[in-house]
N, C-alpha and C positions, 0 to 999 in steps of 0.2 A: 333545481340548481341551474343557474344560468350559464352561458357559454364560457365566460371568463373564469368562473369558478371550476367548471370541468377542465379547462385548459390548465389551471393551476394545479389541481389535483393529479392531472395526467403527468404534468412535468415533474412533480414530486415523486411519483410512482416510477417513472422512466429513470430518473436520476438515481434513485435509491436502488432500484432493481438492477440497474446496469453495473453499479460500482461495488455493492457489497459482495458479490461472489468473487470479485478480484482482490479486493482488500482482505476479505476473509479474516476479520478480527479474532473470532475464537480459535481459528486455526494457528494464527501467529502468537497468541498468548503465551504458549509454553516457551517459545523462542525468546519472547520478550522478557519472561521471568529469569531464564538462565542468564540472559545477557545483562540483567541488572541485579544479578545475585550479589549479596553482600551489602546492599544499600538498605536503609530502613524503610518500613511500610510508609512512613510519611514522605520520604524522598521519592519512592516508587510511585506513590500517588501523584506527586508533582510532575514526575517524569511523563506518566500516562496523560496527565492533563496537558502538559506541553506538546507531546506528540499529537494528541487530538487536535489541538489548536493549529499546529503547524501543518498537519494534514488537511484541515479544512482550508487554510489559506492556499496551499498548493493546489488543491483540486478546484477552488473558485478562481484562483489565478489562471490555471490551465483552461478553465472553461471560458473565461472572459477574454483572455489576450493570447492564449496558447497558439491558435492558428496564425495570428498576426506575427508572433515571434518567429515561428518556424519559416513564415514566407520571408521575413526580414534577413534571416541567415541562410536562406536557400535550403533549409532542412526539411526532410519528409518524416512522416510518422514511422516509416520503416526504419530510418536511421535511428530514431529515438528507441525503438523496440531492440535493435542490435545492441546499442550501448547499454541500455538498461538491462537487457537479458544477461550481458557479460558481468555487470555489477552483481545482479542477483546470484549468478553461478559462483562468483568469487566468494560472496558472503556464506552461501550454503556449503561450499567446499571447505571453508575455514571451520565451520561448525562440524562437519562430518570427520575432518582429519584429526580431530582431537582424540587422545587415548580413551579407551573404554572406561577407565576409572571415573566415577562421578566427580572426585576432586579435580582431576586434569581437565575434564569436560568443562567444569565450571571455571577453572583458571584460563582456559583458552578464550573464554568470552567474558572475562572479569570486567567490572566497572572501569578498572584502570585503562584497559584497552579500547573500551567502547565509550566511556563517559568520562567527563571531568569528575574529579573527587566529589563534587556536590552534585553531580548528575546534570550539569549545565549544558553540556554538549550532547544533544539528543538528535540532531538532524541526520547525520550518517553514522551507522547504517540503520538506526532504529527507526527513524521516520521515512527516509528514503535509502535503500529501495525496499526494505523489509515490509513496511506498512503501506506506503503509497509508492507503488513501483511503476514502471514505464507502461504496463497495460492500463493501469488506473488513470494515468495521465493522458493516455491516448483516447480513452473513453470520455474523459472530461473535455478534452479538445474537440472530440467528435459532438458531444452534447452542445458545446458552444457554437459550433458550425451548423448544427441542426437547428438551433434557435433562429438563426438567420434565414433558414429555408423554409420552416414551418409556418403556416398560416395561423400564427398565434401572436397575439400582442407582445412586443419584446419584453416590456416590463414584467408581464405575468410569467412568461417563460424564464426570465432571469430569476425572479423571486421564487418560483416553484423549484427550479434545479438547485438554487441556493439551499432551500429548505431541505431537499433530498440530501444534500452533502452535509448539512448540519446533523441529519439523522445517522448518516454514516460515521460522522465524527463522534457522536454520542456512542455508537456501538463500539468504536475503537477504545473509547475511554473506559467504558464499563468492562470490556473484555480484558483489558490490560490491568485495570484497577483491582479486579477480583481474580486475577490469574493465580495468586498465591494459594487460594482455596483449592484449586485444582491440583497443585503440587502437593499440598498436605494430604489430599485424598489419595493421590499416586504413591507417594512415599519416595524415598531417595532413588532406588533402582528404577521405579517407574518413571521418574522424571527424566532420567538419562535416555531410557527407552523412547519416551515421547519426544525428547530433543532429537534423537537420531531420526526417528520417523518424520518429524517436522522438517529437519534439514534436508532429508531425501526429497520430501515433496517440494520443498522450496528450490532444490537443485532441479528437479523435473520442470517446474514452473519457469524457472530461468531459461532452461534449454528450450522450452516451448516458445517462450517469448523471442529468443534469439532466432530459432528457426522460422517463426512467422515473419520476423523482420528481413531475414535473408531471402525468403521466398518473395516478399513484397518487393524487395530491393533489386534482385537480381533475376528472378525468373520471368521470362518474357511471356506476356499474356497471349495465349493461343489465338484469341480473337483477333489480335493485331497482325497476324500472319496471313 
């Protein structure tokens, strides 16, 4: 294997390995399923496909131009983490604050409040921040900045990272597409339990992102003293 091929494979592995733990498609599948409760399987499949495509565009866009956009507006990654963390916390709290009854839990996140009637509006909150959150965007921006600093041909690095993001998007699609099988296995009560646990984990992730952003933004580096 020549050096270009090794660099390409390395870029794919780095992008996929860095993004999958943050996106966590299997972990978000129960939340996706409840937030699309009441739509047909065909519509849910279309929504999953739309979320996967939009997630791909978000991550690739962040990778290619994210650092330039932040510099243009004078924003830092810490500020993005703070804002995104608050969004994740708000969404998770909405899920957790529903009544314990399965019917009211479903109603609190019904397609009417989260989607258009035909499922056309999927960007907020299903794509962002539930699927692609501030942590994922920050990683994508970091990947883009790293491509300019590593001793790797730019085209090879871009293609490798893009393929890695394609694999992440495929994981999102298949996890969301077949989420209903998980719910059928869990049953009615199990679905609500998984929703509560997923919402709590989502809340914890949001708090972690917010705290990381606050530390990066406001805590003085001891080495600077």
